[in-house]
N, C-alpha and C positions, 0 to 999 in steps of 0.2 A: 705611245704609252700602251703597255699591255693591259688586256681587259681585266685581269685579276688585280692589278694595281689600281685600276680605275674603280673596281668594285670595292676594294678596301677603303679607298678615299671616300666613296659614297656612304658606306656603312659607318665610318668614323664620323662623318658630318651629321648623319642621322642620329647617332648615339650621343653626339655632343649637345643636341637639343632634344632630349628625350620627351619632355612634356609637350613641346610644340609639335613634335613628330606624331605623338600619340593623338593629340587633338586634331591634327591634320588628317589622320587616318580614320577618324570616326565615320565620316560619310562613306568612305570606301568599304570599311568593315561592315557597316549596316547594309549597304547595297549588295555586296557579295554574299553575305549571309542570307539576305532575303531572296536573292536570285537562286542560290543553291537549295534553300528550303523549298521554294516553289517547284523547282525542277524535280527534287526528290519526292515531293508530294504527288506531282503529276505522274512520275514513273511508278510510284507506289499504287496510286489509284488505278492506272492502266493495268498494272500487274494483277491487282485484285480482281478487276472485271475479267481479264483474260483467264485467271485461275478459276473463277466461277464457271466460265464457259467451258473450260477444259474439264472441270469436275463433272459436269453433266454431259460432256461430250460435244465436240464441235459440230457433229452431224446429228444433232437431236433437234426436235421441234416441239412446240407446245401449242395447244388449241385452247383459246380463251373465249369468253363471251365478248369481251371488248378488246379493241386494238388500242392499247395504251398510248401508242405513238400518234394516232390520228383522232380517236374518239374523245380524248381528254384535252383537246386544244383550248376549248372555252366552254362556257355554260351551254351554249346552243348545240355544239357537237355532242356534249354529254347527254343532253335531253333527247336529241335525235337518236343517239345510240341506244339509250334506255328503251325508247319506243320500238326501235327496229330489231335489236338483237335479243333473241330469246335466251334464257338461261340454258346452259348445257346440262344434260341429264345422263344418268347411267345407261338409259336406253340409247342415247346417241353413242355412248362408248361401246356398247354391245354391237350396234349397227356398224360402226367403223371396224371393229375387230372381225366381224363376219364377212365384210366385203373387201377388206384390204388384201392386196397381193404383194405389194412391195414393202409394206411396213414390217419391220422385224419384231420389235416389241412395242406394245402400246399400254401405257399405264394410266391410272386416274388417281387424283388426289384432291382433297378439299382445301379450302383456305383455312388458316388456323383459327381456332376458337379457344379463348382463355378459360381454363378450368382450375379448380382447387384440388390439390393432391394431398393425401394424408398417409403417413406411415408412423405408427406409434405416436411419439410426441412431436414428430416433424410435420409441419404444415407449409406447403408452398402455394401461394396465391397467383392467379393469372398466368399459369403456365400455358404456352401455346400448344394446343393439341390438334394434330392433323390426322385425317383418315386417308389411307393410301391402299392401293392394290399391292400385292406382294412383290410384283416385278419392278416396282419403283426403285428398289435397292439396286437392281442390276442396271436400270436405265440411268440413274443418277450416280452410279459407281460409289455407293456409300461405303466408307471404311468402317469395319466393325472392330471395336477394341476387345469386346468380350461377348460371348454367346453368338447369336445369329439374328437375322431378320425373321419376321413371321412368314409362314408359308401360305401358299394359295389355298390349301385345305383349311387352315385356320381362318383365312379371310372368308371363304365360302360358308363356314360354319358360324361366323360371327363370334369367334372366340374372344374372350377378354384377355388379350395379351398385348404387350407394349414394348416398343423399342425406344430407349431413352437417349437423349443427348447427354453428354458427359457432365454438364453442369447440374442437370436435374438429378442424375445418378449420385453425384457427390453430395448434394444437399439433402436429398431424400433419404439416402442410405450412407450416412457419414462413417459408419463402422460396419464391418462384416461384409459378406458377399452381396452382390446386387442381383445377378442373374438367378432366377428361381424364386426370389422374394416376391411378396405381394404388397400392393399399396391400394388405397381406396380413392376412387374418383367417381363423383356423382352418386355416392352411396353404394357403389359396386366394387368388388375386388378385381384387381388386374394383376396378372403375373408378368414379371419382367423376363423377356426372352433374349434381350441383347442390349448392348451399350455401344454408342458410336465413338469413333476416335475424336479427340478434342480438336476443334478448329480454331479456337481463340476468339478475339474480339475484333470488331470493325467499327470505327467511329464511337468507341466506348460501349458498343452493344455486343453482348455475347451471342455467338453463333451456335452455342451448345445448349441453349435453354429451350428444349422442345420435346414433344412426345409424338411418336407415330403409332397409330393403332390401325387395325384392319378397317377398311372403309365401310363395310357392312356393320361392324360393331359401332363405328362412329355414328352412323345413321340412327341406330337404336338408342345409344347412350347419350349422345350430344344433341341430336335433333335432325330434322329433314335436311336434305342436301340442296338448300335454296338460299337465296340472299347472301349474307356474309359467310354462310357455310357452304356455298356453291362449289361445284367441282370444275376442274380443268384437266386436260389430258396431256400426256407427254409421250412422244414416240421416237423411234430410231429407224434409220434405213438399214436395209440388208447389207449395203456397201456404200462407200463414199461416192462411187460413180453414179449410184442410183439415188443420191440424196435429193436432188432437185425434182426428179420424177416422183419420188416418194411424197414430198411436200405437196406437189400438184395433185397426186392421188388422194391425199387426205382432204385437200380442198374440194375436189370433185365429189368425194363420198359425203362430205358434210352438206354440200349444195344439193346433192341428190336426196339426202335425208330430209332436208328442209324444203324440197320441191321449189328451188329458186329458178326462175326463168333466166335465160342467158344474158338478158340486158339488166338484171338487177344485181347490185353489189352484194358482197358477202355480208351476212348478218352474224358473223363470228369473226374471230381473228386467229391467224396462224403466225406465231412469233418464232423467228430463227435466231441463232447466235449472231449472224451477220447484221440482222436488224438491230440487235442490242448494241453491237459495236458501233454501228452507224449512228444510232441515237446518242451514244456517249460522245462521239466526235462532234456531232452537230450541236449538242447542248453545251458541252464543256470546252470545245475548241476555242470559241471566242473568250470564254471566261479565263482559260489558261493563258491566252495571249495578253489579256489585260493584266492578269496576275503577274506575268513576267515583265510587262512593260513598266509597271509602277515602280518596282524596285530597281529596274534598269535606270530610271531617272535619277535615283540616289547615286548610282555609279557615275553618271555624268556630273552631278553636283560634286561628288568626291573628286573627280578629275579637275573641276574648276578650282576647288579649294587647294589642290596640290599645285596647280599653276600659279595661284596667287602667292602661296608660301614660297615657291621656287623663285618668283620675281623678287620677293622680299629678301630671300637668301642671296640672290645675285647682288642686290644693292648693299647688303651687309658685308659681303665678301669681295667688294670691288678691289680693295688693296691686295688681298690674297691673289686675285686673278692677275693683277698687275705684276706682282712678284713672280708668279709662275711664268707669265709671258716674258718677263725680263730674263728669266733663267732658261728660256728656250722653248717653252711650251707653245705648240702651234694652235691655230684656231680649232683644228679638228680635235686636239686633245681636250681643250676646254669644253667644246661642244659635247664630246663623248662623256666627260666627267659629269656634267649636269644632267644629261639624258639618262645615264646609268643611275644617278642618284634619284631622279624622279621615278624611273621604272622600279628601282629597288623599294622605294617608299610605297608605291602602289602595290607591288607584289607582296610585301609584308602585310599590308592591309588585306589583300586577297586571301593569303594563307590564314590569317587570323579569322577572317570571315568564314572560311571553310570549316575551321575548328568549331566555331560557335554554331554553324549550321549543323555540323555532325552531332553536337550535344543536343540541339533542339530536336533533330531527327530521332535521336535515341529516345527522348521523352515521348515524342509523338508516337513512335513505334510501340512503346510500352503501353500506352493508354488509349490511343485512337485508331490509327491505321499504320500498317507497316510501310516504312519509306525505304527508298533505294537511292543510296548515294554512290553513283558510279564513278569509276576512275576518270572516265571521259568528262564528267561534269566538273570534277575537281580540277583537272588540267585546263578545261575551258575557262573556269572561273578565275584561276590564278593568271592564266595567259591573257584573258580579257582585261583584268585589272592592270596587269603589267603594260599591256598595250595602251590603255587609257593613260597610264603614267607617262609613257613615252610621248604620246600626243600632247599631253598637258605640259610636258617639259620642253617641247620644241621651242616655243617663244622665249622662255627664260634662258635656255641654253644658247640660242642664237644671239640674244643680247649679250650674254656673258662672253661668247666667242668673239664678238665684234668690238669689245671694249678696247679703247686705245691704251696701250700699256703706260704711256707717260701720264695721261689723265688719271688712270687707275691708281698709279703710285702716289699721286697728289691727294687722293681721297682720304678723308678722315676716318 
């Protein structure tokens, strides 16, 4: 029997029992949808992290007071780090700039501090404000939608100028031009010099609700650069080939600055993109495995349900099998018929699950984080579900193929 004829028979048998087929497919649909959603979320999260690393440059490094990967393991390591690691200062920043040979650009920025902004009748509360040096725009490759970033001269002069995220610009200045306008922060006027390109949201949180001002202005208007307003540094190497040497140079300069003996560990941290990627893999790797394994169990359960239904189908269609054998159908034809029917049933469930996963991914992308549904994931999901269907159909198909035609014709 030709495959196309076998497929037609399988589809007609599935269509003849629409409700039973639909209920049979529920487990397979849920399993495939869950697996595809998990895979698309993993791909989306990895792409998000990689995009963030690419935005600041894969060959950049940051100097922090704490090593978030080691110092924050438990309360003991946090307490020890707080005693050991001194806060970074702008004097440390100036020292690094003065002694660096391999560092191309070195910038400083503060941790964000929430402030209230006012413009005419518009009031925005708890807007994150950061102080930065002027070269941070080049180091982080900030995309400017309108205007410019503030200059080094404005930073040195402590000018009250601001670079706005797109959300802040839209909410604070709903009508009219933004660049050149002034708003009030902390009782002082600030002039807008530029607006950033929109970045969108991640996990429902806007990436465009922020203000950057010159770091010297920040120190005067917001407060001293200590505690939650502390500073950290960002640097780049002169070339990719010199990256590792540049990181080691930054480490050596900081150790020299803090007069650390050779046998003492660093009392600061240098974070690289590779460290961020490694942390992501260490933390989320096991989580992703578990998240993938749980819905995979639903696929196995779906396969068991298909096997059970196919066994029932063989029992119900005993006389049909006997007639087909009496008319010349071979064991291989019967075996192929029930295997194709089982695989088709599972593949339909897999395709339906992919469609549901696509719809869920569309909603997640709109409100939480962008997901990626690759063609490979779709092919794998449908192929895997079809494979489970074939495995689940082996026993029923084998029983059907081995039925004695005389006994089958006697069945009621």
